[in-house]
C-alpha positions as CSV (number, residue, x, y, z in Angstrom):
1,M,149.7,177.2,-12.0
2,K,149.1,179.3,-8.9
3,R,145.5,179.0,-9.6
4,N,145.7,175.2,-9.6
5,I,147.6,175.3,-6.3
6,K,144.9,177.5,-4.8
7,I,142.2,175.1,-6.0
8,I,144.1,172.1,-4.6
9,I,144.6,173.9,-1.3
10,S,141.0,174.9,-1.2
11,I,139.9,171.3,-1.8
12,A,142.3,170.1,0.9
13,V,141.0,172.7,3.4
14,F,137.4,171.8,2.5
15,A,138.2,168.1,2.9
16,L,139.8,168.7,6.3
17,A,136.9,170.9,7.4
18,A,134.4,168.3,6.3
19,L,136.2,165.4,8.1
20,P,134.5,166.0,11.5
21,A,131.1,166.1,9.9
22,F,131.8,162.7,8.3
23,S,133.2,161.2,11.5
24,Q,130.0,162.2,13.4
25,Q,127.9,160.1,11.0
26,I,129.8,156.9,11.8
27,T,127.4,154.6,13.6
28,K,128.6,152.8,16.8
29,F,127.2,149.4,17.5
30,G,127.3,147.3,20.6
31,V,126.3,143.6,21.2
32,V,125.0,141.9,24.3
33,D,124.9,138.2,25.1
34,T,121.5,138.5,26.8
35,A,121.5,134.8,27.8
36,K,124.7,135.4,29.8
37,V,123.2,138.5,31.4
38,Y,120.0,136.6,32.2
39,Q,122.0,133.8,33.8
40,A,124.1,136.2,35.9
41,Y,121.0,138.1,37.0
42,F,119.0,135.2,38.1
43,T,121.9,133.4,39.7
44,N,122.4,136.3,42.0
45,S,118.8,137.4,42.6
46,A,116.8,137.0,45.8
47,P,113.9,135.2,44.1
48,V,116.3,132.5,42.8
49,R,118.0,132.1,46.2
50,S,114.5,131.7,47.7
51,Y,113.7,129.1,45.0
52,E,116.9,127.2,45.7
53,K,116.3,127.3,49.5
54,K,112.7,125.9,49.1
55,K,114.0,123.3,46.8
56,A,116.6,122.2,49.3
57,E,114.0,122.2,52.1
58,F,111.7,120.0,50.1
59,Q,114.5,117.6,49.2
60,E,115.5,117.4,52.9
61,E,111.9,116.5,53.8
62,I,111.8,113.9,51.0
63,N,115.1,112.4,52.2
64,K,113.7,112.2,55.7
65,Q,110.5,110.4,54.6
66,V,112.5,108.0,52.4
67,D,114.8,107.1,55.4
68,Q,111.7,106.5,57.6
69,I,110.3,104.2,54.9
70,K,113.5,102.3,54.6
71,K,113.6,101.8,58.4
72,L,110.0,100.5,58.3
73,Q,110.9,98.1,55.5
74,Q,113.8,96.7,57.5
75,K,111.5,96.4,60.5
76,K,109.0,94.5,58.4
77,L,111.7,92.2,57.2
78,D,112.8,91.6,60.8
79,Y,109.2,90.8,61.8
80,E,108.8,88.4,58.9
81,N,112.1,86.6,59.7
82,A,110.9,86.3,63.3
83,G,107.6,84.8,62.2
84,N,105.5,87.7,63.5
85,D,103.1,88.1,60.6
86,A,100.7,90.3,62.4
87,M,103.4,93.0,63.1
88,A,104.7,92.5,59.6
89,M,101.3,93.3,58.1
90,K,100.8,96.3,60.5
91,T,104.2,97.6,59.4
92,E,103.3,97.0,55.7
93,A,100.2,99.2,56.2
94,E,102.4,101.9,57.8
95,I,104.8,101.7,54.9
96,T,101.9,102.1,52.4
97,K,100.6,105.1,54.3
98,K,104.0,106.8,54.4
99,T,104.7,106.0,50.7
100,D,101.3,107.5,49.7
101,Y,102.1,110.6,51.8
102,L,105.5,110.9,50.2
103,N,104.1,110.7,46.7
104,E,101.5,113.4,47.4
105,Y,104.1,115.6,49.1
106,T,106.5,115.2,46.2
107,N,103.8,116.0,43.5
108,A,102.6,119.1,45.4
109,K,106.1,120.4,46.0
110,N,107.2,119.8,42.4
111,F,104.2,121.7,41.2
112,E,105.0,124.6,43.6
113,L,108.6,124.6,42.4
114,E,107.6,124.6,38.7
115,S,105.3,127.5,39.4
116,M,108.0,129.5,41.1
117,Q,110.4,128.7,38.2
118,K,107.9,129.8,35.6
119,T,107.4,133.1,37.5
120,L,111.1,133.6,37.6
121,R,111.5,133.0,33.8
122,N,108.7,135.5,33.0
123,S,109.8,138.3,35.3
124,D,109.1,141.7,33.8
125,E,111.4,143.2,36.5
126,F,114.5,141.7,34.9
127,Y,113.6,143.0,31.4
128,K,112.8,146.5,32.8
129,K,116.2,146.6,34.5
130,L,117.9,145.2,31.4
131,Y,116.4,147.8,29.0
132,N,117.1,150.7,31.4
133,T,120.7,149.6,31.8
134,L,121.1,149.1,28.1
135,A,119.7,152.6,27.5
136,K,122.1,154.1,30.1
137,I,125.2,152.3,28.6
138,A,124.1,153.2,25.0
139,E,123.7,156.9,25.8
140,S,126.9,157.2,27.9
141,G,128.9,155.2,25.3
142,S,127.5,156.9,22.3
143,Y,126.1,153.7,20.8
144,S,123.6,154.1,18.1
145,M,122.4,150.6,18.4
146,I,122.7,147.6,20.8
147,L,122.1,144.2,19.3
148,S,121.4,140.9,21.0
149,L,123.7,138.0,20.2
150,Q,120.7,135.6,20.6
151,E,119.4,137.0,17.4
152,S,122.3,135.4,15.6
153,N,120.6,135.4,12.2
154,A,121.0,139.2,12.1
155,I,124.7,139.2,13.3
156,L,127.1,137.6,10.9
157,W,130.2,138.8,12.6
158,Y,131.2,141.2,15.3
159,S,134.4,142.3,17.0
160,S,134.7,141.5,20.7
161,S,135.5,145.2,21.2
162,V,131.8,146.0,20.7
163,D,130.6,143.3,23.2
164,I,129.2,145.2,26.2
165,T,127.8,142.1,28.0
166,N,130.2,142.3,31.0
167,Q,129.5,146.1,31.3
168,V,125.7,145.3,31.4
169,I,126.2,142.6,34.1
170,S,128.4,145.1,36.1
171,E,125.8,147.9,35.8
172,L,123.1,145.5,37.0
173,G,125.2,145.0,40.1
174,L,125.7,141.3,39.5
């Protein structure tokens, strides 16, 4: 009987001694909502602010041109009502000229804005910062793996306790 107790005690001691080894093998996962990080980064980045500033400037110029055209259209209408056909035709030519300029300006600026937007979307700078930040958080938090929520076909369920999205946004300084 004493022998059985010694065996049981030995097994218990072995089990307790082996417990830390088993606990070290537990894998810690984290998940990141990369779309949320992307949105936070680009909302606060200098290139996006520059894009928004240019967009506002272009819109201001377009509004100015539209107002001028409206004033000319009213002027033309006044000439027609007064029976001054020569001035009405001259004003019509000016309206056509300004409308053509506005169309060309709008097309050129839309192309410029689309080009800027495409450059923003394809920025390698963002992805370098993101991966460096993820590596830093993973190493300091002892994560074995960080998964993206956008690859939802690979994640069937997760606990919000493993969501490090806000930590990533904070580490990026956003």
